[in-house]
C-alpha positions as CSV (number, residue, x, y, z in Angstrom):
1,M,1.4,9.6,-4.6
2,E,0.0,6.9,-6.8
3,E,-2.4,4.5,-5.2
4,K,-1.7,0.8,-4.8
5,K,-1.9,-1.4,-7.9
6,E,-5.2,-3.0,-8.8
7,L,-5.5,-6.7,-9.4
8,L,-6.4,-7.3,-13.1
9,D,-8.4,-10.2,-14.4
10,Q,-6.7,-12.2,-17.1
11,D,-9.1,-11.1,-19.9
12,E,-9.0,-7.4,-18.9
13,R,-7.1,-4.8,-20.9
14,V,-6.3,-1.1,-20.4
15,V,-8.0,1.4,-22.7
16,E,-8.1,5.2,-22.8
17,I,-11.3,7.1,-22.2
18,E,-12.0,10.9,-22.4
19,L,-12.4,12.6,-19.0
20,E,-15.8,14.0,-19.9
21,R,-17.2,10.5,-20.2
22,L,-16.2,9.6,-16.6
23,R,-18.7,10.1,-13.7
24,G,-18.0,10.0,-10.0
25,F,-19.4,7.1,-8.0
26,V,-22.9,7.8,-6.6
27,N,-22.7,8.8,-2.9
28,H,-18.9,8.4,-3.0
29,P,-17.9,8.6,0.7
30,F,-14.3,9.5,0.1
31,K,-13.3,13.1,-0.3
32,V,-11.2,14.4,-3.2
33,Q,-9.3,17.4,-1.8
34,A,-6.7,19.8,-3.3
35,D,-4.3,19.1,-0.5
36,S,-0.5,18.4,-0.3
37,Q,-1.1,14.8,-1.2
38,M,-2.9,15.8,-4.3
39,I,0.0,18.1,-5.3
40,E,2.3,15.1,-4.8
41,L,0.0,12.9,-7.0
42,Q,0.0,15.6,-9.7
43,E,3.8,15.8,-9.7
44,S,4.0,12.0,-9.9
45,I,1.6,11.9,-12.9
46,K,3.5,14.8,-14.6
47,K,6.7,12.8,-14.2
48,Y,5.6,9.2,-14.8
49,G,2.1,9.3,-16.1
50,I,-0.8,7.4,-14.6
51,L,0.8,4.1,-13.7
52,N,-2.3,2.6,-12.2
53,P,-5.3,2.7,-14.5
54,L,-8.7,3.8,-13.1
55,I,-11.4,1.1,-12.6
56,V,-14.7,2.0,-14.2
57,R,-18.0,0.4,-15.0
58,P,-20.2,1.2,-18.1
59,R,-23.5,3.1,-17.7
60,Q,-26.5,2.9,-19.9
61,D,-26.0,6.5,-21.2
62,G,-22.6,5.7,-22.6
63,T,-20.6,7.2,-19.8
64,Y,-18.6,5.3,-17.2
65,E,-18.8,5.4,-13.4
66,I,-15.5,5.5,-11.5
67,I,-15.0,2.6,-9.1
68,S,-11.4,3.4,-8.2
69,G,-9.4,6.5,-9.2
70,H,-11.4,9.6,-8.3
71,R,-8.2,11.3,-7.1
72,R,-6.2,10.2,-10.2
73,K,-9.0,11.6,-12.4
74,F,-9.0,14.9,-10.5
75,A,-5.2,15.2,-10.6
76,A,-5.1,14.4,-14.4
77,E,-7.8,17.0,-15.1
78,K,-5.9,19.7,-13.2
79,I,-2.7,19.1,-15.2
80,G,-4.4,19.1,-18.5
81,Y,-5.0,15.5,-19.4
82,R,-7.9,14.9,-21.9
83,K,-7.9,11.1,-21.6
84,V,-6.9,8.6,-18.9
85,P,-6.1,4.9,-18.9
86,V,-9.0,2.7,-17.5
87,I,-10.0,-0.8,-17.0
88,I,-13.7,-1.5,-17.7
89,R,-15.5,-3.9,-15.5
90,V,-19.2,-4.9,-15.7
91,L,-20.4,-4.9,-12.2
92,K,-23.9,-5.0,-10.6
93,D,-24.7,-2.1,-8.2
94,D,-23.8,-3.9,-4.9
95,E,-20.7,-5.5,-6.4
96,A,-19.6,-2.0,-7.5
97,V,-20.2,-0.6,-4.0
98,V,-18.0,-3.4,-2.4
99,S,-15.3,-3.0,-5.0
100,M,-15.3,0.9,-4.6
101,V,-15.0,0.7,-0.8
102,D,-12.3,-2.0,-0.8
103,S,-10.1,-0.2,-3.4
104,N,-10.4,3.2,-1.5
105,L,-9.8,1.7,2.0
106,Q,-6.2,0.9,0.8
107,R,-5.4,4.6,1.0
108,E,-3.0,5.6,3.8
109,M,-4.9,8.6,5.0
110,I,-8.7,8.2,5.5
111,S,-10.8,10.4,7.8
112,P,-13.1,8.7,10.4
113,S,-16.2,10.0,8.5
114,E,-15.0,8.6,5.2
115,K,-14.3,5.2,6.8
116,A,-17.7,5.3,8.6
117,F,-19.7,5.9,5.4
118,A,-17.7,3.5,3.4
119,Y,-18.3,0.7,6.0
120,K,-22.0,1.6,6.0
121,M,-22.2,1.4,2.2
122,K,-20.4,-2.0,2.2
123,Y,-22.5,-3.3,5.1
124,E,-25.8,-2.5,3.3
125,A,-24.5,-3.9,0.0
126,I,-23.4,-7.2,1.6
127,K,-26.8,-7.5,3.3
128,R,-28.7,-6.9,0.1
129,K,-26.5,-9.5,-1.7
130,A,-27.1,-12.0,1.0
131,G,-30.8,-11.4,0.8
132,R,-30.9,-12.2,-2.9
133,R,-28.8,-15.4,-2.7
134,K,-30.2,-18.2,-4.8
135,C,-31.2,-21.5,-3.2
136,G,-28.4,-23.6,-4.6
137,Q,-25.7,-20.9,-4.3
138,V,-22.7,-21.8,-2.1
139,D,-21.6,-19.2,0.4
140,H,-18.1,-19.9,1.9
141,N,-18.8,-17.3,4.5
142,L,-22.0,-19.0,5.7
143,G,-22.8,-18.2,9.3
144,K,-20.7,-15.0,9.4
145,K,-22.5,-11.7,9.9
146,S,-21.9,-8.9,7.4
147,I,-20.2,-6.9,10.2
148,E,-17.8,-9.8,10.8
149,L,-16.9,-10.1,7.1
150,I,-16.1,-6.4,6.9
151,G,-14.0,-6.6,10.0
152,E,-12.0,-9.5,8.7
153,E,-11.5,-7.8,5.3
154,C,-10.7,-4.4,6.6
155,G,-8.7,-5.1,9.7
156,D,-11.1,-3.9,12.4
157,S,-13.0,-5.8,15.0
158,P,-16.7,-6.3,14.5
159,K,-17.4,-4.0,17.4
160,Q,-15.2,-1.3,15.9
161,V,-17.0,-1.7,12.5
162,Q,-20.3,-1.2,14.4
163,R,-18.9,2.0,16.0
164,Y,-17.9,3.4,12.7
165,I,-21.3,2.7,11.2
166,K,-23.0,4.3,14.2
167,I,-21.2,7.7,13.9
168,T,-22.8,8.1,10.4
169,E,-25.8,9.2,12.5
170,L,-24.0,12.2,13.7
171,I,-24.9,15.6,12.2
172,P,-22.2,16.9,9.8
173,E,-20.9,19.5,12.3
174,M,-20.3,16.8,14.8
175,L,-18.5,14.6,12.3
176,E,-16.3,17.5,11.3
177,K,-15.1,17.7,15.0
178,V,-14.2,14.0,14.8
179,D,-12.4,14.4,11.5
180,D,-10.3,17.4,12.7
181,G,-9.4,15.7,15.9
182,S,-11.1,18.2,18.3
183,M,-13.5,15.5,19.5
184,G,-12.5,11.9,20.4
185,F,-13.9,9.0,18.4
186,T,-15.2,7.0,21.4
187,P,-17.2,10.0,22.9
188,A,-18.5,10.7,19.4
189,V,-19.9,7.2,19.2
190,Q,-21.9,7.8,22.4
191,L,-23.2,11.2,21.1
192,S,-24.5,9.5,18.0
193,F,-27.3,8.0,20.1
194,L,-28.7,11.6,20.7
195,K,-31.5,12.9,18.6
196,K,-30.6,15.3,15.8
197,K,-32.1,18.2,17.8
198,E,-30.1,17.2,20.9
199,Q,-26.9,17.0,18.8
200,K,-27.4,20.6,17.6
201,E,-28.0,21.7,21.2
202,M,-24.8,19.8,22.2
203,L,-22.8,21.9,19.7
204,D,-24.1,25.0,21.4
205,A,-23.1,23.5,24.8
206,M,-19.6,22.8,23.5
207,E,-19.3,26.3,22.3
208,F,-20.4,27.6,25.7
209,A,-18.0,25.4,27.6
210,Q,-15.2,25.7,25.0
211,C,-14.5,22.0,25.1
212,T,-15.7,18.6,23.8
213,P,-16.8,15.8,26.1
214,S,-14.7,13.0,27.6
215,L,-16.0,9.5,27.3
216,S,-17.5,9.5,30.8
217,Q,-19.2,12.9,30.1
218,A,-20.6,11.6,26.8
219,L,-21.9,8.5,28.5
220,R,-23.8,10.6,31.1
221,I,-25.2,12.8,28.4
222,K,-26.3,9.7,26.5
223,K,-28.1,8.3,29.6
224,L,-29.9,11.6,30.2
225,S,-31.1,11.5,26.6
226,A,-32.3,7.9,27.0
227,D,-34.2,8.9,30.1
228,G,-35.8,11.9,28.5
229,K,-34.1,14.3,30.9
230,L,-31.4,15.9,28.7
231,T,-31.5,19.7,28.6
232,V,-29.1,22.3,27.2
233,R,-28.4,23.4,30.8
234,N,-27.2,20.0,32.0
235,M,-25.2,19.5,28.9
236,E,-23.4,22.8,29.7
237,D,-23.0,21.8,33.4
238,I,-21.5,18.4,32.5
239,L,-19.1,19.9,29.9
240,S,-18.0,22.7,32.2
241,E,-16.7,20.2,34.8
242,I,-13.0,20.0,35.2
243,K,-11.8,16.8,33.6
244,Q,-9.5,14.6,35.6
245,K,-6.7,14.6,33.1
246,E,-6.5,18.4,32.9
247,I,-3.4,19.5,34.8
248,D,-3.1,23.2,33.9
249,R,-6.1,25.0,35.5
250,V,-7.0,28.6,36.2
251,V,-8.4,28.7,39.8
252,F,-10.1,31.7,41.6
253,K,-11.0,31.6,45.2
254,T,-14.6,32.4,45.9
255,E,-13.8,35.4,48.0
256,Q,-11.8,36.9,45.1
257,L,-14.9,36.7,42.9
258,H,-17.6,37.9,45.4
259,R,-16.5,41.5,45.1
260,F,-17.7,41.4,41.4
261,F,-21.1,39.6,42.1
262,P,-24.1,40.0,44.4
263,V,-23.6,38.4,47.8
264,S,-26.4,35.9,47.1
265,Y,-24.6,34.4,44.1
266,T,-23.4,30.8,44.5
267,A,-20.1,29.6,43.1
268,E,-22.0,27.9,40.3
269,Q,-23.8,31.1,39.4
270,M,-20.6,33.0,39.3
271,R,-18.9,30.4,37.1
272,R,-21.8,30.4,34.6
273,E,-21.9,34.2,34.4
274,I,-18.1,34.5,33.9
275,L,-18.3,32.0,31.0
276,E,-21.2,34.0,29.5
277,M,-19.2,37.3,29.8
278,L,-16.1,35.7,28.2
279,K,-18.2,34.3,25.4
280,L,-19.8,37.7,24.7
281,N,-16.5,39.4,24.8
282,M,-15.0,36.9,22.4
283,N,-17.9,37.3,20.0
284,K,-17.4,41.1,20.1
285,Y,-13.7,40.7,19.5
286,W,-14.2,38.6,16.4
287,D,-16.9,40.9,15.1
288,E,-14.5,43.9,15.2
């Protein structure tokens, strides 16, 4: 589907530019995917054309950087367009970042990681602009922090904006779990406090326990990390605990299991070994 209409300045006009002269925005945080929405957009363009021109800014090498319209450009290219309608705006780097983020945040479906990196880019741009403010320059947002401004403009509380920016510190594999919904956003915020090495170990622990952490588990793991006591073993132990909200459970009595293990084994040792055997069996199954 076409994106929302851009606001045009009075002196702006629409021109057509060849696709090969358009460049993607540097470090563009929003993904352009060949999904069902892209198919809808292509069908819309085939039927009605590009109703909403792309917004671009000129570059020194004679090309143009896309501020808004990466998806429209991709769709047009796929259906054979050679030129697309654009509006050219002369913007400084930080102005371009803010404009790019604001125009893309209007989209209906945005993943948590896209929003996180967009907020981070906008936050850093606003901070740089504030730092370069001239002595006599009037700022109508005086006294407001960059985080507060973003929250007001984007519809999130300042705390939520901070949380989004924080998850940009997650390794890509962790962010993927947030995007696909297999890990909750709030636990992910807590895991973003872990060191990169600990996050990688956390992925292994999740694989071992076949689950992702609840908020309370993530908080405990975060505290162990802060205290310098976090190990793969206690990550696995915490994740392997039965969560309160889990209703359907498979339960074995200890006496049922003892016939398969040495008498000296504790319940915890049996549990860990069962999980290890299941993991090995699953790996063997997928390798066949």
